[in-house]
Backbone as ProteinMPNN parsed JSONL, in Angstrom:
{"seq_chain_A": "MIGQLRGIILEKQPPQLLLDVQGVAYEIDAPMSTFYRLPDIGQEAILLTHLVIREDAHHLYGFYAREERALFRTLLKVNGVGPRLGLTILSSIEPNEFVRCIVNNDTANLVRLPGVGKKTAERLVIEMRDKLTDWQPSLPIVSAELNHTAKKSGTRNHIIQDAISALISLGYKPVEASRAVAKVDDSNLSSEEIIRQALREMVA", "coords_chain_A": {"N_chain_A": [[32.224, -6.956, 7.283], [33.255, -5.858, 10.454], [36.341, -6.207, 11.762], [38.33, -5.312, 13.499], [39.074, -2.618, 15.696], [40.644, 0.477, 16.325], [41.208, 2.94, 18.606], [40.397, 5.791, 20.73], [39.509, 5.485, 24.103], [36.487, 6.615, 25.269], [34.443, 6.312, 27.124], [33.784, 4.062, 29.835], [31.652, 1.807, 30.89], [30.967, -0.906, 32.183], [28.909, -3.556, 30.949], [29.668, -2.127, 28.653], [31.484, -0.031, 26.365], [32.743, 3.062, 24.983], [34.242, 3.869, 22.028], [36.355, 6.031, 20.371], [36.974, 6.318, 17.081], [38.796, 7.895, 14.959], [37.075, 10.147, 15.078], [34.573, 8.978, 14.924], [32.348, 7.513, 17.089], [32.12, 4.409, 18.531], [29.811, 2.202, 19.984], [30.459, -0.426, 22.048], [30.046, -3.676, 23.231], [31.586, -5.593, 25.706], [33.19, -8.436, 27.209], [33.901, -8.959, 30.729], [36.425, -10.008, 31.029], [37.849, -8.752, 29.082], [37.566, -6.059, 29.833], [39.141, -5.924, 32.14], [41.662, -5.641, 31.165], [41.805, -3.322, 29.739], [43.095, -0.016, 28.946], [43.246, 3.235, 30.62], [40.53, 5.654, 30.543], [40.612, 7.867, 27.817], [42.927, 6.962, 26.749], [44.572, 5.034, 24.149], [43.186, 2.137, 22.576], [43.131, -1.168, 21.243], [40.846, -3.269, 19.774], [39.653, -6.476, 18.991], [36.898, -7.364, 17.021], [33.426, -8.401, 16.777], [30.672, -8.455, 14.772], [27.218, -8.404, 15.111], [24.396, -8.699, 13.268], [21.1, -7.718, 13.187], [17.578, -7.523, 12.422], [16.517, -5.273, 13.664], [18.65, -3.953, 14.8], [22.233, -3.297, 14.973], [24.825, -4.903, 16.574], [27.879, -4.506, 18.216], [30.613, -6.323, 19.323], [33.428, -6.438, 21.452], [36.843, -7.541, 21.928], [39.747, -8.218, 23.833], [41.694, -10.15, 23.413], [42.558, -12.546, 20.872], [41.819, -15.162, 21.399], [39.627, -14.879, 23.09], [37.666, -13.799, 21.394], [37.439, -15.883, 19.547], [36.427, -17.903, 21.191], [33.989, -16.761, 21.895], [32.706, -16.7, 19.394], [32.508, -19.414, 18.947], [30.785, -20.115, 20.99], [28.429, -18.896, 20.086], [27.584, -20.623, 18.166], [26.382, -22.664, 19.422], [23.371, -24.285, 20.082], [20.726, -22.333, 21.204], [22.27, -20.443, 22.504], [22.869, -17.11, 22.608], [24.294, -13.873, 21.663], [24.187, -12.269, 24.029], [24.137, -14.099, 26.189], [26.516, -15.399, 25.639], [28.335, -13.34, 26.108], [27.881, -12.954, 28.818], [28.76, -15.394, 29.88], [31.531, -15.325, 29.284], [32.163, -13.213, 30.871], [31.738, -14.098, 33.414], [33.387, -16.214, 33.975], [36.778, -17.159, 33.611], [38.271, -17.529, 30.384], [40.065, -19.789, 30.04], [39.378, -21.407, 32.199], [36.734, -21.942, 31.618], [36.984, -23.464, 29.276], [38.283, -25.649, 30.374], [36.209, -26.72, 31.927], [34.449, -27.517, 29.911], [35.947, -29.431, 28.441], [36.354, -31.322, 30.431], [33.833, -32.204, 30.962], [32.464, -30.859, 32.984], [29.742, -30.069, 34.123], [28.64, -29.271, 36.483], [29.945, -26.99, 37.464], [29.414, -25.281, 35.376], [26.642, -24.78, 35.472], [26.488, -22.953, 37.456], [26.906, -20.53, 36.393], [25.372, -17.43, 35.41], [22.266, -17.656, 33.739], [22.745, -20.119, 32.669], [21.397, -23.164, 32.61], [20.774, -26.631, 33.518], [20.246, -28.084, 31.12], [21.29, -26.345, 29.189], [23.972, -26.303, 29.955], [24.679, -28.942, 29.433], [24.343, -28.967, 26.664], [26.316, -27.162, 25.93], [28.655, -28.584, 26.581], [28.402, -30.885, 24.938], [28.244, -29.796, 22.319], [30.486, -28.173, 22.086], [32.795, -29.456, 22.887], [34.397, -31.0, 21.032], [35.234, -28.938, 19.42], [37.053, -27.513, 20.822], [39.413, -28.8, 21.148], [41.875, -28.004, 20.2], [42.494, -25.79, 21.642], [44.288, -22.937, 22.656], [45.847, -21.668, 25.478], [45.075, -18.424, 26.748], [46.693, -15.223, 27.391], [47.518, -14.369, 30.792], [45.115, -12.638, 32.797], [45.384, -9.241, 33.759], [46.084, -8.543, 37.097], [43.97, -7.287, 39.742], [45.393, -5.876, 41.61], [47.466, -4.763, 40.172], [46.239, -2.968, 38.621], [45.365, -0.526, 39.516], [45.532, 2.033, 38.457], [43.454, 2.237, 36.752], [41.215, 3.135, 37.954], [37.972, 4.512, 38.176], [36.831, 7.823, 37.833], [34.77, 9.863, 39.958], [31.962, 9.837, 42.284], [31.814, 7.712, 45.205], [29.399, 6.365, 45.414], [28.511, 6.419, 42.794], [30.355, 4.738, 41.545], [29.766, 2.299, 42.8], [27.101, 1.931, 41.979], [27.487, 1.701, 39.229], [28.821, -0.742, 39.128], [26.85, -2.492, 40.124], [24.86, -2.159, 38.156], [26.191, -3.197, 35.945], [26.449, -5.907, 36.645], [23.759, -6.636, 36.701], [23.163, -6.292, 34.021], [24.571, -8.407, 33.042], [23.024, -10.517, 33.674], [22.335, -11.115, 36.307], [20.131, -10.992, 39.156], [18.728, -7.966, 40.54], [18.795, -7.888, 43.409], [20.656, -9.904, 44.0], [22.914, -8.848, 42.748], [23.328, -6.45, 44.175], [23.851, -7.413, 46.765], [26.178, -8.912, 46.334], [27.998, -6.937, 45.524], [28.064, -5.287, 47.793], [29.281, -7.038, 49.542], [31.918, -7.325, 48.665], [33.006, -4.791, 48.32], [35.399, -2.426, 49.385], [35.72, 0.242, 49.657], [37.888, 1.202, 48.257], [38.169, 0.09, 45.777], [37.907, 0.095, 42.185], [35.092, 0.335, 39.88], [35.315, -1.734, 38.02], [37.021, -3.522, 39.327], [35.45, -4.193, 41.498], [33.352, -5.522, 40.198], [34.716, -7.706, 39.15], [35.556, -9.107, 41.484], [33.083, -9.558, 42.666], [31.864, -11.242, 40.796], [33.495, -13.462, 41.056], [32.771, -14.263, 43.627], [30.095, -14.98, 43.27], [30.099, -17.115, 41.501], [31.587, -18.972, 42.718]], "CA_chain_A": [[32.414, -7.306, 8.691], [34.258, -5.079, 11.173], [37.141, -7.187, 12.483], [39.204, -4.7, 14.505], [38.974, -1.172, 15.843], [41.704, 1.117, 17.099], [40.779, 4.292, 18.902], [40.53, 6.327, 22.086], [38.395, 5.139, 24.98], [35.776, 7.793, 25.773], [33.663, 5.917, 28.295], [33.815, 2.66, 30.231], [30.584, 1.47, 31.815], [30.786, -2.332, 31.92], [29.746, -4.221, 29.945], [29.762, -1.354, 27.411], [32.457, 1.053, 26.291], [32.613, 3.94, 23.828], [35.563, 3.987, 21.43], [36.437, 7.056, 19.328], [37.846, 5.918, 15.976], [38.898, 9.0, 14.004], [35.899, 11.002, 15.134], [33.348, 8.183, 14.974], [32.3, 6.81, 18.368], [31.459, 3.108, 18.449], [29.362, 1.571, 21.215], [30.93, -1.803, 21.995], [29.862, -4.516, 24.411], [32.77, -6.431, 25.903], [33.178, -9.229, 28.445], [34.738, -8.403, 31.778], [37.798, -10.454, 30.808], [38.467, -7.704, 28.263], [37.595, -4.817, 30.603], [40.229, -5.939, 33.103], [42.926, -5.349, 30.486], [41.739, -2.055, 29.014], [43.777, 1.132, 29.555], [42.381, 4.271, 31.18], [39.772, 6.532, 29.653], [41.482, 8.852, 27.184], [44.06, 6.29, 26.143], [44.265, 4.252, 22.951], [42.983, 0.702, 22.745], [42.864, -1.941, 20.036], [39.936, -4.355, 20.091], [39.142, -7.359, 17.955], [35.454, -7.193, 17.113], [32.487, -9.309, 16.114], [29.447, -7.704, 14.492], [25.987, -9.178, 15.019], [23.401, -7.898, 12.542], [19.711, -8.143, 13.311], [16.657, -6.661, 11.676], [16.241, -4.026, 14.366], [19.852, -3.306, 15.343], [23.557, -3.87, 14.779], [25.525, -4.931, 17.859], [29.308, -4.732, 18.056], [31.23, -6.897, 20.518], [34.873, -6.25, 21.389], [37.639, -8.488, 22.711], [41.158, -7.848, 23.955], [42.532, -11.235, 22.893], [42.0, -13.336, 19.782], [41.215, -16.358, 21.974], [38.314, -14.507, 23.617], [36.737, -13.683, 20.271], [37.241, -17.216, 18.99], [35.547, -18.625, 22.103], [32.678, -16.13, 21.75], [32.128, -17.167, 18.139], [32.169, -20.826, 19.122], [29.588, -20.126, 21.835], [27.265, -18.503, 19.292], [27.178, -21.754, 17.322], [25.667, -23.615, 20.264], [21.925, -24.099, 20.042], [20.162, -21.661, 22.37], [23.198, -19.458, 23.075], [22.955, -15.89, 21.817], [25.401, -12.971, 22.033], [24.123, -11.803, 25.416], [24.565, -15.182, 27.075], [27.936, -15.604, 25.379], [29.056, -12.274, 26.812], [27.756, -13.221, 30.245], [29.627, -16.525, 30.216], [32.92, -14.87, 29.264], [32.337, -12.256, 31.959], [31.578, -14.772, 34.697], [34.419, -17.233, 34.165], [37.909, -16.925, 32.727], [38.214, -18.425, 29.224], [40.768, -21.058, 30.233], [38.61, -22.223, 33.145], [35.542, -22.39, 30.9], [37.413, -24.552, 28.389], [38.54, -26.812, 31.235], [34.905, -27.294, 32.27], [33.904, -28.179, 28.722], [36.756, -30.613, 28.126], [36.214, -32.304, 31.51], [32.402, -32.479, 31.174], [32.151, -30.333, 34.317], [28.495, -29.298, 34.048], [28.322, -28.772, 37.828], [30.42, -25.61, 37.551], [28.783, -24.482, 34.315], [25.295, -24.361, 35.866], [26.6, -21.833, 38.405], [26.975, -19.292, 35.621], [24.039, -16.864, 35.188], [21.653, -17.958, 32.454], [23.102, -21.466, 32.232], [20.745, -24.229, 33.349], [21.325, -27.963, 33.304], [20.176, -28.448, 29.702], [22.237, -25.503, 28.459], [25.317, -26.78, 30.299], [24.896, -30.189, 28.694], [24.513, -28.623, 25.249], [27.636, -26.537, 25.795], [29.66, -29.644, 26.593], [28.241, -31.758, 23.771], [28.463, -29.103, 21.049], [31.745, -27.431, 22.059], [33.932, -30.273, 23.305], [35.267, -31.33, 19.899], [35.724, -27.71, 18.792], [38.039, -26.881, 21.701], [40.555, -29.698, 21.344], [43.114, -27.299, 19.848], [42.498, -24.515, 22.367], [45.56, -22.435, 23.164], [45.592, -20.773, 26.612], [45.302, -17.002, 26.523], [47.576, -14.583, 28.353], [46.861, -14.131, 32.07], [44.459, -11.347, 32.972], [46.098, -8.371, 34.687], [45.454, -8.614, 38.416], [43.397, -6.042, 40.232], [46.416, -5.138, 42.343], [48.315, -4.057, 39.223], [45.39, -2.188, 37.743], [44.771, 0.567, 40.275], [45.485, 3.247, 37.652], [42.233, 2.228, 35.948], [40.08, 3.536, 38.769], [37.081, 5.452, 37.517], [36.565, 9.025, 38.604], [33.375, 10.012, 40.345], [31.673, 9.563, 43.68], [31.807, 6.292, 45.579], [28.078, 5.822, 45.106], [28.463, 6.235, 41.339], [31.157, 3.546, 41.256], [29.01, 1.138, 43.261], [25.939, 1.763, 41.104], [27.993, 1.196, 37.949], [29.112, -2.159, 39.304], [25.567, -3.192, 40.246], [24.212, -2.122, 36.843], [26.911, -4.117, 35.068], [26.083, -7.268, 37.022], [22.383, -6.841, 36.251], [23.244, -6.44, 32.562], [25.14, -9.725, 32.773], [22.026, -11.544, 33.94], [22.042, -11.334, 37.722], [18.999, -10.256, 39.693], [19.163, -6.768, 41.278], [19.117, -8.197, 44.811], [21.908, -10.66, 43.99], [23.988, -7.927, 42.37], [23.554, -5.52, 45.291], [24.473, -8.154, 47.87], [27.535, -9.279, 45.954], [28.813, -5.721, 45.529], [28.24, -4.873, 49.189], [30.154, -8.002, 50.197], [33.329, -7.217, 48.258], [33.484, -3.408, 48.261], [36.152, -1.978, 50.559], [35.846, 1.697, 49.511], [39.077, 1.576, 47.49], [38.16, -0.579, 44.483], [37.198, 0.703, 41.048], [33.9, -0.436, 39.536], [35.735, -2.957, 37.331], [37.567, -4.424, 40.332], [34.302, -4.678, 42.269], [32.654, -6.495, 39.356], [35.543, -8.92, 39.062], [35.506, -9.842, 42.739], [31.699, -9.994, 42.878], [31.645, -12.396, 39.93], [34.175, -14.606, 41.682], [31.983, -14.684, 44.78], [28.821, -15.559, 42.872], [30.257, -18.374, 40.764], [32.441, -19.86, 43.515]], "C_chain_A": [[33.527, -6.445, 9.294], [35.045, -6.042, 12.046], [38.01, -6.621, 13.58], [38.997, -3.2, 14.514], [40.121, -0.666, 16.713], [41.301, 2.564, 17.343], [40.98, 4.664, 20.359], [39.293, 5.975, 22.904], [37.773, 6.416, 25.551], [35.016, 7.49, 27.059], [33.864, 4.427, 28.563], [32.742, 2.45, 31.29], [30.222, 0.008, 31.569], [29.314, -2.749, 31.932], [29.896, -3.432, 28.632], [30.849, -0.284, 27.507], [32.224, 1.841, 25.013], [34.014, 4.221, 23.306], [35.529, 4.975, 20.272], [37.463, 6.629, 18.285], [37.801, 7.015, 14.915], [37.606, 9.818, 13.92], [34.573, 10.284, 15.152], [33.372, 7.347, 16.25], [31.484, 5.528, 18.23], [31.073, 2.623, 19.842], [29.685, 0.084, 21.108], [30.637, -2.507, 23.311], [31.059, -5.444, 24.512], [32.637, -7.234, 27.185], [34.112, -8.613, 29.476], [36.186, -8.85, 31.64], [38.561, -9.465, 29.94], [38.598, -6.412, 29.064], [38.772, -4.764, 31.574], [41.557, -5.53, 32.473], [42.927, -3.999, 29.774], [42.528, -0.95, 29.718], [42.767, 2.136, 30.091], [41.58, 4.978, 30.099], [40.716, 7.606, 29.112], [42.697, 8.249, 26.518], [43.607, 5.426, 24.971], [44.123, 2.771, 23.276], [42.729, 0.074, 21.383], [41.994, -3.126, 20.431], [39.609, -5.168, 18.848], [37.625, -7.369, 18.107], [34.681, -8.288, 16.38], [31.173, -8.555, 15.972], [28.271, -8.659, 14.346], [24.915, -8.285, 14.401], [22.026, -8.526, 12.702], [18.819, -7.155, 12.575], [16.488, -5.303, 12.333], [17.486, -3.319, 14.892], [21.116, -4.035, 14.919], [24.291, -3.792, 16.11], [26.983, -5.297, 17.621], [29.89, -5.211, 19.38], [32.749, -6.825, 20.37], [35.621, -7.162, 22.344], [39.108, -8.08, 22.691], [42.055, -8.88, 23.28], [41.797, -12.017, 21.809], [41.282, -14.582, 20.311], [39.817, -16.071, 22.513], [37.288, -14.442, 22.486], [36.427, -15.045, 19.665], [36.279, -18.02, 19.863], [34.126, -18.076, 22.014], [31.984, -16.644, 20.494], [31.739, -18.636, 18.211], [30.908, -20.962, 19.977], [28.33, -19.82, 21.023], [26.756, -19.632, 18.405], [26.419, -22.82, 18.105], [24.184, -23.286, 20.251], [21.419, -23.454, 21.336], [21.064, -20.641, 23.026], [23.301, -18.261, 22.133], [24.112, -15.021, 22.292], [25.383, -12.549, 23.502], [24.576, -12.878, 26.388], [26.045, -15.474, 26.88], [28.787, -14.594, 26.116], [29.034, -12.511, 28.318], [28.679, -14.349, 30.686], [31.083, -16.084, 30.281], [33.203, -13.862, 30.374], [32.374, -12.937, 33.324], [32.657, -15.801, 34.996], [35.552, -16.966, 33.185], [37.901, -17.95, 31.598], [38.883, -19.779, 29.448], [40.012, -21.992, 31.175], [37.35, -22.758, 32.476], [35.878, -23.572, 29.997], [37.683, -25.814, 29.203], [37.235, -27.506, 31.602], [34.317, -28.071, 31.096], [34.636, -29.491, 28.454], [36.559, -31.715, 29.163], [34.758, -32.657, 31.822], [31.914, -31.992, 32.541], [30.912, -29.446, 34.26], [28.123, -28.7, 35.404], [28.762, -27.327, 37.993], [29.764, -24.719, 36.504], [27.406, -23.968, 34.733], [25.327, -23.24, 36.9], [26.669, -20.491, 37.69], [25.574, -18.76, 35.376], [23.522, -17.199, 33.801], [21.935, -19.35, 31.935], [22.434, -22.496, 33.147], [21.363, -25.571, 33.002], [21.35, -28.334, 31.823], [21.168, -27.641, 28.87], [23.667, -25.963, 28.71], [25.639, -28.054, 29.522], [25.107, -29.916, 27.208], [25.88, -28.003, 25.002], [28.726, -27.606, 25.704], [29.601, -30.464, 25.31], [28.663, -31.057, 22.476], [29.812, -28.395, 20.951], [32.982, -28.292, 22.304], [34.914, -30.535, 22.156], [35.887, -30.089, 19.255], [36.837, -27.049, 19.597], [39.266, -27.756, 21.942], [41.882, -29.013, 21.061], [43.246, -25.957, 20.568], [43.881, -24.171, 22.894], [45.278, -21.456, 24.297], [45.917, -19.325, 26.273], [46.232, -16.451, 27.584], [46.823, -14.32, 29.651], [46.239, -12.737, 32.122], [45.227, -10.535, 34.01], [45.366, -8.358, 36.02], [44.95, -7.251, 38.856], [44.443, -5.192, 40.935], [47.303, -4.31, 41.412], [47.525, -3.085, 38.363], [44.744, -1.009, 38.452], [44.695, 1.858, 39.479], [44.217, 3.34, 36.844], [41.005, 2.636, 36.758], [39.283, 4.633, 38.077], [36.824, 6.64, 38.422], [35.088, 9.096, 38.95], [33.189, 9.663, 41.806], [31.667, 8.064, 43.939], [30.483, 5.646, 45.204], [27.952, 5.543, 43.609], [29.204, 4.96, 40.942], [30.391, 2.281, 41.637], [27.815, 0.87, 42.349], [26.342, 1.256, 39.725], [28.242, -0.306, 38.022], [27.822, -2.977, 39.38], [24.864, -3.265, 38.889], [24.862, -3.098, 35.877], [26.534, -5.56, 35.367], [24.659, -7.6, 36.589], [22.354, -7.057, 34.742], [23.771, -7.813, 32.166], [24.196, -10.861, 33.155], [21.701, -11.825, 35.39], [20.845, -10.498, 38.165], [19.513, -9.064, 40.5], [19.572, -7.049, 42.725], [20.447, -8.937, 44.895], [23.092, -9.742, 43.716], [24.336, -6.996, 43.531], [24.271, -6.203, 46.456], [25.93, -8.488, 47.554], [28.472, -8.078, 46.0], [29.091, -5.272, 46.959], [29.246, -5.778, 49.911], [31.628, -7.765, 49.886], [33.871, -5.792, 48.301], [34.206, -3.011, 49.541], [36.479, -0.486, 50.489], [37.074, 2.144, 48.728], [39.092, 0.997, 46.074], [37.452, 0.244, 43.418], [35.985, -0.158, 40.736], [34.28, -1.754, 38.872], [36.28, -3.986, 38.315], [36.454, -5.017, 41.195], [33.574, -5.767, 41.491], [33.42, -7.803, 39.315], [35.434, -9.756, 40.331], [34.103, -10.356, 43.032], [31.386, -11.229, 42.032], [32.305, -13.637, 40.509], [33.36, -15.159, 42.834], [30.735, -15.455, 44.336], [28.942, -16.87, 42.113], [31.129, -19.364, 41.531], [31.633, -21.05, 44.045]], "O_chain_A": [[34.607, -6.32, 8.715], [34.489, -6.634, 12.971], [38.398, -7.343, 14.499], [38.773, -2.586, 13.471], [40.508, -1.296, 17.698], [41.079, 3.323, 16.399], [41.64, 3.954, 21.118], [38.165, 6.15, 22.443], [38.443, 7.195, 26.229], [34.959, 8.318, 27.968], [34.085, 3.638, 27.644], [32.9, 2.859, 32.44], [29.28, -0.286, 30.832], [28.56, -2.347, 32.818], [30.221, -4.022, 27.601], [31.099, 0.285, 28.569], [31.589, 1.355, 24.077], [34.867, 4.738, 24.027], [34.779, 4.795, 19.312], [38.662, 6.582, 18.559], [36.893, 7.059, 14.084], [37.119, 10.133, 12.834], [33.538, 10.913, 15.374], [34.299, 6.567, 16.472], [30.31, 5.56, 17.86], [31.89, 2.629, 20.763], [29.233, -0.587, 20.18], [30.948, -1.986, 24.382], [31.495, -6.015, 23.513], [32.034, -6.764, 28.15], [35.005, -7.839, 29.133], [37.09, -8.145, 32.086], [39.782, -9.351, 30.049], [39.626, -5.739, 28.987], [39.338, -3.697, 31.811], [42.476, -5.117, 33.18], [43.963, -3.581, 29.257], [42.622, -0.942, 30.945], [41.56, 1.904, 30.019], [41.9, 4.912, 28.912], [41.515, 8.178, 29.853], [43.422, 8.938, 25.801], [42.422, 5.128, 24.819], [44.831, 2.227, 24.123], [42.179, 0.711, 20.485], [42.356, -3.899, 21.317], [39.324, -4.614, 17.786], [37.124, -7.382, 19.231], [35.201, -8.984, 15.508], [30.627, -8.07, 16.963], [28.319, -9.604, 13.559], [24.572, -7.24, 14.953], [21.817, -9.699, 12.395], [19.264, -6.084, 12.161], [16.333, -4.293, 11.647], [17.389, -2.194, 15.382], [21.09, -5.211, 14.558], [24.369, -2.72, 16.71], [27.291, -6.263, 16.923], [29.69, -4.588, 20.423], [33.292, -7.113, 19.304], [35.126, -7.515, 23.414], [39.638, -7.655, 21.664], [43.054, -8.529, 22.652], [40.572, -12.133, 21.83], [40.272, -15.01, 19.753], [38.924, -16.912, 22.41], [36.181, -14.966, 22.609], [35.282, -15.326, 19.311], [35.419, -18.734, 19.348], [33.163, -18.842, 22.054], [30.802, -16.986, 20.532], [30.751, -19.052, 17.606], [30.066, -21.821, 19.718], [27.282, -20.423, 21.253], [25.614, -19.594, 17.945], [25.88, -23.762, 17.525], [23.798, -22.126, 20.395], [21.658, -23.969, 22.429], [20.67, -20.023, 24.015], [23.765, -18.389, 21.0], [24.829, -15.392, 23.221], [26.43, -12.479, 24.146], [25.328, -12.589, 27.32], [26.754, -15.764, 27.844], [29.828, -14.933, 26.679], [30.032, -12.3, 29.007], [29.305, -14.269, 31.742], [31.793, -16.428, 31.226], [34.353, -13.679, 30.771], [32.967, -12.419, 34.271], [32.822, -16.214, 36.144], [35.301, -16.584, 32.041], [37.563, -19.112, 31.821], [38.321, -20.811, 29.082], [40.002, -23.208, 30.984], [36.94, -23.89, 32.731], [35.146, -24.561, 29.958], [37.351, -26.919, 28.773], [37.158, -28.734, 31.593], [33.756, -29.153, 31.274], [34.01, -30.534, 28.265], [36.59, -32.9, 28.829], [34.476, -33.323, 32.817], [31.068, -32.624, 33.172], [31.013, -28.222, 34.339], [27.371, -27.727, 35.465], [28.046, -26.523, 38.59], [29.583, -23.523, 36.734], [27.037, -22.845, 34.39], [24.292, -22.64, 37.188], [26.508, -19.441, 38.311], [24.657, -19.55, 35.153], [24.235, -17.051, 32.808], [21.429, -19.735, 30.881], [22.837, -22.681, 34.295], [22.356, -25.639, 32.279], [22.356, -28.84, 31.325], [21.807, -28.172, 27.962], [24.48, -26.008, 27.787], [26.749, -28.215, 29.014], [25.943, -30.552, 26.566], [26.524, -28.281, 23.99], [29.61, -27.532, 24.85], [30.625, -30.707, 24.672], [29.35, -31.644, 21.64], [30.244, -28.048, 19.851], [34.095, -27.892, 21.962], [36.117, -30.316, 22.298], [36.938, -30.174, 18.62], [37.491, -26.127, 19.111], [40.064, -27.482, 22.839], [42.908, -29.397, 21.622], [44.019, -25.095, 20.15], [44.557, -25.003, 23.498], [44.534, -20.495, 24.095], [46.906, -19.037, 25.6], [46.529, -17.13, 28.567], [45.618, -14.073, 29.624], [46.776, -11.783, 31.56], [45.669, -11.076, 35.023], [44.149, -8.179, 36.057], [45.432, -6.21, 38.409], [44.405, -3.962, 40.878], [47.833, -3.275, 41.816], [48.086, -2.448, 37.472], [43.686, -0.539, 38.033], [43.865, 2.712, 39.793], [43.912, 4.4, 36.297], [39.877, 2.494, 36.286], [39.841, 5.551, 37.477], [36.625, 6.487, 39.628], [34.258, 8.457, 38.303], [34.128, 9.247, 42.484], [31.534, 7.257, 43.019], [30.451, 4.51, 44.732], [27.353, 4.545, 43.208], [28.731, 4.196, 40.101], [30.373, 1.31, 40.881], [27.546, -0.276, 41.989], [25.618, 0.466, 39.119], [27.915, -1.047, 37.096], [27.721, -4.038, 38.764], [24.336, -4.312, 38.517], [24.18, -3.749, 35.085], [26.322, -6.351, 34.448], [24.385, -8.721, 36.159], [21.61, -7.902, 34.243], [23.459, -8.322, 31.09], [24.53, -12.033, 32.98], [20.872, -12.689, 35.68], [20.583, -9.43, 37.613], [20.597, -9.127, 41.079], [20.571, -6.516, 43.209], [21.273, -8.637, 45.757], [24.135, -9.841, 44.362], [25.511, -6.784, 43.83], [25.185, -5.636, 47.054], [26.805, -8.359, 48.411], [29.608, -8.189, 46.462], [30.222, -4.919, 47.296], [29.974, -5.322, 50.792], [32.488, -7.979, 50.74], [35.087, -5.604, 48.316], [33.701, -3.227, 50.643], [37.389, -0.006, 51.166], [37.283, 3.344, 48.549], [39.936, 1.374, 45.261], [36.52, 0.993, 43.709], [35.856, -1.261, 41.266], [33.649, -2.78, 39.124], [36.034, -5.183, 38.164], [36.504, -6.187, 41.574], [33.22, -6.807, 42.047], [32.836, -8.88, 39.432], [35.242, -10.97, 40.265], [33.937, -11.448, 43.576], [30.721, -12.153, 42.5], [31.743, -14.73, 40.459], [33.262, -16.374, 43.008], [30.364, -16.456, 44.949], [27.995, -17.656, 42.08], [31.383, -20.469, 41.053], [32.18, -21.908, 44.738]]}, "name": "protein", "num_of_chains": 1, "seq": "MIGQLRGIILEKQPPQLLLDVQGVAYEIDAPMSTFYRLPDIGQEAILLTHLVIREDAHHLYGFYAREERALFRTLLKVNGVGPRLGLTILSSIEPNEFVRCIVNNDTANLVRLPGVGKKTAERLVIEMRDKLTDWQPSLPIVSAELNHTAKKSGTRNHIIQDAISALISLGYKPVEASRAVAKVDDSNLSSEEIIRQALREMVA"}
């Protein structure tokens, strides 16, 4: 099992990044809660990882904080929740807020997350509630205002399309993703900042 990787970020196209570890480039899927904390392309990053092995592929998931990975692993133990939905949940809601919903039986907010219907929300509460009693809050996510150095190079259209593609990968319909991006974009945000604000709009 690969538990941690340390290397240079070669590419960042949420929800996937490419990490160069001593000449070997790893494709890693990460939740947006991790992307908000990553350094610029070309800089070193350390990610805690979780490897999912299937007959047709190996998928590597990366997390900035230990709490994120622990929550992801707990999500995978819920009946009907796979890695993709787990990643989408962690991308659409901050870990501490998600835990609050579980502990307080707040299924109303859970069903607003992409891919989470009423039955799934109920299963999340029932199967995760007892496992999160010892949850320790994670460190606050770096605000968009403090993260302007992470802006991605390229044309404005490229940045917008990256944001839309990321939202679609997280489970939103193309029309929903396009509308959300258009609503929050002010021509100065990076793709990661656009995604963050769009997610807030769609789950509010």
